[in-house]
N, C-alpha and C positions, 0 to 999 in steps of 0.2 A: 146832497146823502152822504152823511156820515158811513165809514165803514166801520165793518166793528172787528173789535182782536178777541184772541182767542179766550183772554180773562174775561170778556164780556161774555162769552159764550157759556162758560164756565159759570160763571155768577146766573147767568139765566137758566140753567139747567139744576143748580142748585135750589132759585126761585120754586122752580115748575117742582122740582121734590117737595118742596114745604109745601105747595099749595095740594100735592096727593095727600100727605101725610095730615092734611087739615082737613080731606075727605071731600076736597071740592071737584077734586076730576079723577075718574077711574083708571085703572092702570095701562088701559091699551090707550085712552086720551094722553096719557104721562108721555108714552113711547113715541106718540106721534106728533106731539108738543116739543120733545126733546129733539124728535129729530128735526125737525124745523128751526129749530135754535142751534144744532150745530151746522146746519147746513146755511144759516143766514151771512148775508155778505154786507148787508147794510141794516140799517138803525129800522128800518120801516119792513124787512124780511123777520128783523126780529121781535120786534113788535106782534106781528100774527101769532107768537106762539102763544102771548098773553092775552088775546081776544077774550071780552067777556069774562077775565077772571078780577076780583080786588087785588088792591096792590098789597103787599105781606106787609107794610109798614102799619096796617091798620091791626093787624093781629098782632105785633110784636108791642104797639102802644098800650093794648087791651092786658096784655100778660103784663107788662111793666105796671099798669095801674092796679092789677089783682097782685101784684106780688107787693107793692107797697102797701095796700092796707095791711097785705099777711104780717108784714114786717112791724108796722107801726101796734098789730094787735098782740106781737110778740112783745116787743117794749112794752107796751103798756102792762103787761101782765107782769114781765118780771120788775118793772116798778113797784107796781102791786103789792106782790110779794115781799120783795125789799123794805118796801115802807113798814109792812107790818112786821116784818123781823127788827127792823131798827124799835119799833113802838115796843115791843116785846121785851126787847133787849133792854131797853130805858124803862120799862114798867119794874123789869126784875134788879135792877141795879137801885131805883128807888127804895123799891119794897123790903128789899132784904139784903142788899149790898152783894157782892159778885164773887162766885170762887172761880178760880184759875179755869175750870173745867169750861161753868158758863161764860168765861170772856174769851176762851176757845172757840167756843158754839158757833156765834156771831161771826166771824169770817169765815168759820167754814160752809156754815150754811149759804153763807155771801155766793162764797165761789160754786156752791153744787149748785144753785140757780143759774148763775150766770153762764156757766158751763150748757145747764140743760138751755138754757134760752137759744145759746148759738148753737147748738146742736137742733133746735127746732128752727130757729130762722135756715142753717143751711139746706131743710129741705126742697 
């Protein structure tokens, strides 16, 4: 039987708080399980605090996948908007030439859409 360290107990209590935040256990059950984790001396004692709870990595995995899909949507939207900007810029240039103002608007529009995409992605 392996003994647990103070760090192992800390990690266990953080994980138990994660289960509480996810709504899997009540506050009373959290307090009970944290007490078990803090008094644990061996791995088996520590495992008792997690009986009937799923591993937290499942939650992290689904959050990572959802975040990936969200970022893919943001990038796709950014690419589509900037493609339309470029097509309109080329169309204006071909149809009647570019003024200085029109030549400055494309980089400005690109900067604005890029900053908006970064801001949305950081949410």
